[in-house]
C-alpha positions in Angstrom: -22.7 5.0 -29.0 -20.1 7.4 -27.6 -16.5 6.7 -28.6 -13.9 5.8 -26.0 -11.8 8.8 -25.1 -8.2 8.9 -26.1 -5.8 9.2 -23.2 -4.0 11.9 -25.1 -7.0 14.2 -24.4 -6.1 14.2 -20.7 -3.3 15.7 -18.7 -4.1 14.8 -15.0 -5.2 11.2 -14.8 -5.9 9.5 -11.5 -6.1 5.7 -11.1 -7.9 4.5 -8.0 -6.9 0.9 -7.3 -7.5 -1.7 -4.7 -6.8 -5.4 -4.0 -8.2 -6.5 -7.3 -5.3 -5.1 -9.3 -2.8 -7.1 -7.3 -4.8 -10.3 -7.3 -3.3 -11.1 -10.7 0.1 -10.8 -9.1 -1.0 -13.6 -6.7 -1.6 -11.4 -3.7 -4.9 -12.5 -2.1 -7.6 -9.9 -1.4 -8.5 -9.2 2.2 -12.1 -10.2 2.4 -12.9 -11.8 -1.0 -12.6 -15.5 -1.8 -9.3 -16.7 -0.4 -8.8 -13.4 1.5 -6.5 -13.5 4.5 -9.1 -12.3 7.0 -11.0 -15.5 6.3 -8.1 -17.4 7.8 -6.8 -15.0 10.5 -8.4 -13.0 13.2 -7.4 -9.4 12.8 -7.6 -8.9 16.6 -4.6 -11.2 16.9 -2.4 -9.8 14.0 -3.6 -6.5 12.6 -4.6 -3.9 15.3 -2.7 -1.8 17.7 -4.0 -3.8 20.7 -2.5 -7.0 19.2 0.8 -5.2 18.7 0.9 -3.8 22.2 0.1 -7.3 23.6 2.6 -9.3 21.5 4.7 -7.4 19.0 6.8 -10.4 18.1 3.7 -12.4 17.1 2.4 -9.5 15.0 5.8 -9.0 13.4 6.0 -12.7 12.5 2.6 -12.5 10.7 3.7 -9.4 8.8 7.1 -10.9 7.9 5.3 -13.8 6.3 3.3 -11.3 4.3 6.4 -9.3 3.3 8.2 -12.5 2.2 5.2 -13.6 0.2 4.7 -10.2 -1.5 8.5 -9.9 -2.2 8.1 -13.1 -4.3 5.2 -11.7 -6.4 5.6 -9.5 -9.4 3.6 -6.5 -10.7 0.7 -7.6 -12.9 -0.1 -6.3 -16.4 -2.4 -3.7 -14.9 0.4 -2.3 -12.8 2.7 -2.1 -15.8 0.1 -0.4 -18.0 -0.6 2.3 -15.3 3.2 2.8 -15.0 3.5 3.2 -18.8 0.7 5.7 -18.8 2.5 7.7 -16.0 5.7 7.7 -18.0 3.8 9.1 -21.0 1.6 11.4 -18.9 3.6 12.8 -15.9 0.5 14.3 -14.4 -0.8 10.8 -13.6 -1.4 9.9 -10.0 -2.2 6.5 -8.4 -4.4 6.5 -5.3 -4.3 2.9 -3.9 -5.7 1.1 -1.0 -2.9 -1.6 -1.5 0.1 -1.9 0.8 2.1 -4.2 -1.4 4.2 -1.7 -3.3 3.4 -3.2 -6.7 2.7 0.1 -8.3 6.2 1.4 -7.4 7.8 -1.9 -8.5 6.1 -1.5 -11.9 7.6 2.0 -12.2 5.0 4.4 -10.8 6.4 7.3 -8.9 3.4 9.4 -8.0 1.6 6.9 -5.7 -0.6 7.8 -2.7 -1.0 4.8 -0.4 -4.2 5.2 1.6 -3.4 2.2 3.8 0.3 2.7 4.0 3.1 0.4 2.9 4.3 -3.0 4.1 7.7 -1.8 3.0 7.9 1.0 5.6 8.2 0.9 9.3 7.5 3.6 11.8 7.9 4.4 15.5 4.8 6.0 16.9 6.8 7.4 19.9 9.2 9.6 18.0 7.8 9.7 14.5 10.7 7.8 12.8 9.6 6.4 9.4 11.9 4.4 7.2 11.5 2.3 4.1 12.9 -1.2 4.4 12.8 -3.9 1.8 14.8 -6.5 3.9 13.0 -9.8 4.3 13.1 -10.6 7.1 13.2 -7.1 8.6 16.2 -7.5 11.0 16.0 -4.6 13.4 12.5 -4.2 14.8 13.5 -1.6 17.4 13.7 2.2 16.8 17.3 3.4 16.5 16.3 6.6 18.4 14.1 5.5 21.3 14.3 1.7 21.4 10.6 1.1 21.1 9.3 -1.5 18.7 8.9 -0.3 15.2 5.6 -1.3 13.5 4.7 -1.8 9.9 3.6 1.6 8.5 0.2 0.3 7.4 -3.3 1.1 8.5 -4.5 -1.7 10.8 -8.0 -2.3 11.8 -9.2 0.4 14.2 -6.5 2.8 12.9 -7.3 6.2 11.3 -6.1 7.0 7.9 -3.2 9.5 7.4 -4.8 12.9 7.0 -2.0 14.2 4.7 -2.4 11.2 2.4 -6.2 11.6 2.4 -5.9 15.3 1.6 -3.4 14.7 -1.2 -5.8 12.0 -2.7 -8.7 14.4 -2.5 -6.7 17.1 -4.2 -5.6 14.7 -7.0 -9.2 13.6 -7.6 -10.7 17.1 -7.5 -8.0 18.4 -10.0 -8.0 15.4 -12.4 -9.5 15.5 -15.8 -9.9 11.7 -15.9 -10.6 9.3 -13.0 -10.2 5.6 -13.6 
């Protein structure tokens, strides 16, 4: 039987995480048992068409999620990955999660494939800002007045090409993928 490699043997580690790592924090997965899309119709709360139709309804849904996530704490897995990044600065986290738990645990090099519930953006003028207020008070863009939207990938959205390219580079250049 081969021995388990020592992390000290690697310089560029990539962790690829999804909903499972945050489940221990109390954040439900999306489609698994107890997942939010078993209780909600994404076409009402998590696509651009829903937002265009009724931005206040969509914001109310996402504000509930932000409040819930703000009351959760990083799990042991998040903390272990953050400790590894501190010891191995070449470490990158590529995550599908929007909850910010990796950053709250202390990770700095995080690529969020599906965005972050803690950022908002204006699609008209490109404004993007991080905001940890719960509830988010000003839902209008300070530049153009349009509704800001959560900077997350909704159903029917495309992924951010820059984030995808950075994730691909990280994986291609890593010497350990977990």
